[in-house]
C-alpha positions as CSV (number, residue, x, y, z in Angstrom):
1,M,-53.2,-25.3,-47.9
2,I,-53.1,-28.3,-45.8
3,P,-53.4,-27.2,-42.3
4,Y,-50.7,-28.4,-39.8
5,G,-51.6,-31.7,-38.1
6,R,-54.7,-32.4,-40.3
7,P,-54.4,-35.2,-42.9
8,A,-55.9,-34.5,-46.3
9,L,-57.7,-36.8,-48.6
10,D,-58.3,-36.7,-52.4
11,I,-61.6,-38.0,-53.7
12,H,-60.2,-41.6,-54.2
13,G,-59.3,-41.6,-50.4
14,V,-62.8,-40.2,-49.6
15,A,-64.3,-43.1,-51.6
16,E,-62.0,-45.7,-49.9
17,R,-62.8,-44.4,-46.4
18,A,-66.6,-44.7,-47.3
19,G,-65.7,-48.3,-48.3
20,V,-67.1,-48.1,-51.9
21,S,-65.6,-47.6,-55.4
22,L,-65.0,-44.2,-56.7
23,T,-67.7,-44.7,-59.4
24,T,-70.2,-45.9,-56.7
25,W,-69.2,-42.9,-54.6
26,R,-69.8,-40.3,-57.3
27,R,-73.0,-41.9,-58.3
28,H,-74.6,-42.3,-54.8
29,H,-72.9,-40.0,-52.6
30,G,-70.9,-37.4,-54.3
31,E,-73.6,-34.6,-54.6
32,A,-74.3,-34.6,-51.0
33,F,-70.8,-34.9,-50.0
34,Q,-69.8,-31.8,-52.1
35,A,-72.6,-29.8,-50.7
36,A,-71.5,-30.6,-47.2
37,V,-67.8,-30.9,-47.1
38,K,-65.8,-28.0,-48.8
39,P,-62.4,-28.6,-50.3
40,L,-59.3,-27.3,-48.6
41,P,-58.4,-23.7,-49.7
42,G,-56.1,-23.7,-52.7
43,S,-56.4,-27.3,-53.4
44,L,-57.5,-27.4,-57.1
45,R,-55.5,-30.1,-58.7
46,P,-56.0,-32.4,-57.0
47,V,-59.0,-31.3,-54.9
48,L,-58.3,-32.1,-51.3
49,Y,-60.6,-32.5,-48.3
50,D,-59.7,-32.3,-44.7
51,A,-59.8,-36.0,-43.3
52,A,-61.5,-35.1,-40.1
53,Q,-64.3,-33.5,-41.9
54,V,-64.6,-36.4,-44.2
55,D,-64.7,-38.8,-41.3
56,A,-67.5,-36.6,-39.4
57,H,-69.6,-36.5,-42.7
58,L,-69.4,-40.2,-43.1
59,K,-70.4,-40.7,-39.5
60,G,-73.3,-38.0,-39.8
61,K,-71.7,-35.7,-37.2
62,P,-71.1,-32.0,-37.4
63,L,-68.0,-31.1,-39.3
64,P,-65.1,-29.9,-37.0
65,A,-63.8,-26.3,-38.1
66,L,-60.5,-26.0,-39.8
67,P,-57.6,-24.2,-37.8
68,A,-58.2,-20.4,-37.8
69,Q,-54.7,-19.3,-37.1
70,P,-51.9,-20.0,-39.5
71,H,-49.2,-22.3,-38.4
72,P,-45.4,-22.6,-39.4
73,G,-46.2,-26.2,-40.4
74,D,-49.0,-25.7,-42.7
75,L,-48.3,-27.1,-46.2
76,L,-48.7,-24.6,-49.0
77,T,-48.8,-24.9,-52.8
78,D,-46.2,-23.1,-54.9
79,A,-48.6,-20.3,-55.4
80,E,-49.6,-20.0,-51.9
81,A,-45.8,-20.0,-50.8
82,G,-45.0,-17.5,-53.4
83,A,-47.7,-15.2,-52.2
84,I,-46.2,-15.2,-48.8
85,A,-42.6,-14.8,-50.1
86,G,-43.6,-12.0,-52.5
87,V,-42.5,-13.9,-55.6
88,T,-44.2,-16.0,-58.4
89,A,-44.9,-19.7,-58.1
90,S,-42.2,-20.5,-60.7
91,T,-39.6,-18.7,-58.7
92,I,-40.5,-20.9,-55.6
93,R,-40.1,-23.9,-57.9
94,S,-36.8,-22.8,-59.3
95,D,-35.5,-21.8,-55.8
96,A,-36.2,-25.4,-54.7
97,V,-34.3,-26.7,-57.5
98,N,-31.3,-24.5,-57.0
99,G,-31.4,-25.2,-53.3
100,L,-32.3,-21.6,-52.1
101,I,-35.5,-23.0,-50.5
102,S,-36.2,-26.5,-49.1
103,P,-37.1,-29.0,-51.9
104,G,-40.7,-29.2,-50.3
105,Q,-42.4,-32.6,-50.0
106,E,-44.4,-34.6,-52.5
107,L,-48.0,-35.3,-51.7
108,H,-51.1,-36.1,-53.6
109,G,-49.3,-35.9,-56.7
110,R,-47.8,-32.2,-56.2
111,R,-45.1,-30.5,-54.2
112,W,-45.8,-28.7,-51.0
113,W,-43.7,-26.2,-48.9
114,T,-44.2,-25.3,-45.2
115,R,-45.3,-21.8,-44.2
116,A,-42.1,-21.4,-42.3
117,D,-40.1,-22.1,-45.7
118,A,-42.1,-19.4,-47.4
119,E,-41.8,-16.9,-44.5
120,A,-37.9,-17.6,-44.5
121,R,-37.8,-17.0,-48.3
122,A,-39.6,-13.7,-47.8
123,N,-36.9,-12.7,-45.2
124,R,-34.0,-13.7,-47.1
125,P,-31.6,-10.7,-47.5
126,T,-32.0,-8.6,-50.6
127,Q,-30.3,-9.9,-53.7
128,Y,-32.1,-11.1,-56.7
129,K,-35.3,-12.2,-55.1
130,G,-37.0,-13.4,-58.4
131,R,-39.9,-11.8,-60.3
132,T,-42.5,-10.0,-58.3
133,P,-46.0,-11.2,-59.0
134,G,-47.5,-9.1,-61.8
135,A,-44.1,-7.9,-63.0
136,R,-44.2,-6.7,-66.6
137,D,-40.7,-5.9,-67.3
138,K,-40.1,-8.4,-69.9
139,T,-38.6,-6.1,-72.3
140,P,-34.8,-5.8,-72.4
141,R,-33.3,-2.9,-70.3
142,T,-31.3,-0.5,-72.1
143,R,-28.9,2.1,-70.4
144,Q,-29.1,5.7,-71.2
145,D,-25.9,6.6,-73.2
146,T,-24.3,9.7,-71.8
147,R,-22.5,10.4,-74.9
148,V,-26.0,11.3,-76.6
149,A,-26.6,14.1,-74.4
150,E,-23.0,15.4,-74.7
151,V,-23.3,15.4,-78.6
152,A,-26.7,17.0,-78.5
153,A,-25.2,19.9,-76.5
154,E,-22.4,20.2,-79.0
155,L,-25.1,20.3,-81.9
156,D,-26.9,23.1,-80.0
157,R,-23.7,25.0,-79.7
158,A,-23.1,24.5,-83.5
159,T,-26.5,25.6,-84.3
160,A,-26.2,28.7,-82.2
161,G,-22.9,29.5,-83.9
162,H,-20.6,29.1,-81.0
163,R,-18.7,26.3,-82.5
164,A,-17.9,24.8,-86.0
165,P,-20.4,22.1,-87.2
166,V,-20.2,18.7,-85.6
167,T,-18.8,15.8,-87.7
168,A,-18.6,12.1,-87.4
169,D,-14.8,12.2,-87.6
170,E,-14.6,14.6,-84.7
171,L,-16.9,12.5,-82.5
172,A,-15.2,9.1,-83.4
173,Q,-11.9,10.6,-82.4
174,R,-13.3,12.1,-79.1
175,Y,-15.0,8.8,-78.0
176,D,-12.7,6.4,-79.7
177,V,-15.4,4.8,-81.8
178,S,-15.9,4.0,-85.4
179,T,-17.2,6.7,-87.7
180,R,-20.4,4.6,-88.0
181,T,-21.0,4.6,-84.4
182,A,-20.2,8.3,-84.3
183,E,-23.0,8.8,-86.9
184,R,-25.6,6.8,-84.8
185,L,-24.7,9.1,-81.7
186,M,-25.3,12.1,-83.9
187,S,-28.6,10.5,-85.3
188,K,-29.8,9.7,-81.5
189,A,-28.9,13.3,-80.6
190,R,-30.8,14.9,-83.2
191,A,-33.7,12.5,-82.4
192,T,-33.6,13.6,-78.6
193,E,-33.7,17.3,-80.0
194,A,-36.7,16.7,-81.9
195,D,-38.7,15.3,-79.0
């Protein structure tokens, strides 16, 4: 997250502010800098640092604190925006492409969305809202065939002697299906009886 109104720098920007090359920065200043200045939360690729904290460190002053309260203008990664919206990061990216959320802005080689955009996405009226984080419903959904229960009931009646044996031809006529489909219905009904 990049807090609202607080510019961020990657390691190249940090070295540039110090007035040295990146190699020199890493060799002579990198270890002390990383011990003193923590990266912005959620910034993994690239690792970003608050510019005000970088400047304070370079001047040898105490580091200013990051804002404690969230602001609607905070810039969030796709994962952070998805966590607020209650969907996956890929859904945020897909919505941006399809115009269901703002396209975000390109900064430091990746796309960022405002907290306000993520909250608006979370408050969108219920329709298909995308996959929820941690969803495991990747298997195809199958509807329960009501005919199977009806055939099972008829098979029970035939077993009890209350009717003649159930035949595939009879079921094919009753449900207006092929004989093979009727045989499948009988097979499924027998399987449910066995359970």
